[in-house]
Each structure stands twice: as structure tokens, then as C-alpha cells.
N, C-alpha and C positions, 0 to 999 in steps of 0.2 A: 565481647570486646572487638571481635573482627566481624566486619560485614561479609556475608556469604550470599551468593546469588539465590534468588528463590527458584528460578528455572534458567535453563540454557535453551535459546531458541535456535534451531538450525533449519536449513533449507536454502539459503542463499548462497550462490556461487561466486558472487562479487560483493564489494564493499557496500554497507548500508548507507544510503543517502538521506533517508528520512524515516520517522517512526511516529506512531501515535498510540496512546494507551486509552482505552475506553473502560474505565474501572466499573461503570455501571453494568456493562455486558460481559466484563471479565475477559476482554480481548486486547491483543497487542497486534498492531498492523504496521508492517515494515515494507520498505521498498529499497531495492539495490540498484546499483549503477547500471547494469546491462540485464537486468532481469525482471521478472513479474513481481508484484506486490504480494506478500503473504500474510495471512491471518492465523495467528496462534492463540491458544487459550493462555491464561496467566500461568498455567502449570507447565507450559512449553510444548503442548501437543499441537502439531500442525493441522490446521482445520480446512483451510481453503487457499487456493491460488487465484489472484485477481488479474486476469489477462486483459489487456486493452483491446480496442476494437481491431478486428482482423484486417481491415483495409489499411491499417497503419503499421501493421507488424512486418518484419523483415529486417535484414541487415542494414539497409539504407535508411529505414524509418524506425530505428530502435526506440521504443517508449522508455525514457529515462525519468522515473518519478522524482520530483523535487520537493513537494509538499504533500502531507497526508493529514486528513482530520477525520475523526470518527464521531458520530453522534449517538446519544443514548437511545435514539429511536431506531438505530440499526442501520444507518447510512454511512458510507465511507466516500469522501470526496478526495479525489487524487488530482494534483496538478503536475503535468509532465513538462519537461524542459521545452518541448516544441509548441507550447501554448495551448495544450489540450487539456480541458477539464473532464474528468469521468466521474460519475456517481455509481456506486455499487451498492447492492444490499450486502448484508453481513453474510448472506447464503452464496455470494460470489457472482450474482447475476448483474450484468451491466444494465443500468437503468436509463442513463442519459449521458450525452457528451455535448460539449460546446467548445469551440476553438476561439482564441483571442490573440491579438497582436500585442497586448499590453504586457508589460514586465511585472510579474507578480512576486512579491517578497513575503 
């Protein structure tokens, strides 16, 4: 009669701004306001941290994830507020980046 959570996901220090569920791979990917994106299993285990490119990290260039999407093939696309797209493997490896001046929604 009462819904209970299947798992509680922990690891972010700031509010969650975006999240995606990939049921085919059993993963939940989430991004927070001032921190990295995290990959959790559906059971709540923290598996990986997805850090953006090192050249853009630092207090003045904090990468703030805005949109996340995961594919059943094991790719994760993250769009950051500063117009940067990053593609990661589910193993946490950065595979590609692209910058755009367009407003993505």
C-alpha cells in the first residue's frame, strides 16, 4: 500500500540537477550542481565517478551537468551548462568532447 524506495543513492555533496536510468544495464547516472556525475547500480552501489576534462576543471570553470542520457550500448552523454558535451563509457573513461554555443534543452 505504501511505496518504498528500492535503493538510496548516496555520494553527491550538492543538489541533483539531472539523472538518467539505463534499465538495460541496470545503472542510474546522476549529476549534481557543483560536483561530478556518478554512476550507481540499481541496488544503490556507487560504481564510478565521471570527471570532466581536466583542462576545464577548477573553481572558475566548474562543470555543472545539465542533461544526462545513457545508452544501452554503454555510453553516457553529458551536457554541461557551459556548452560542453562529453561522452563517457560506463567504465568512466572520457571518450569524446565537443563544445557548442547553442542553447540545448
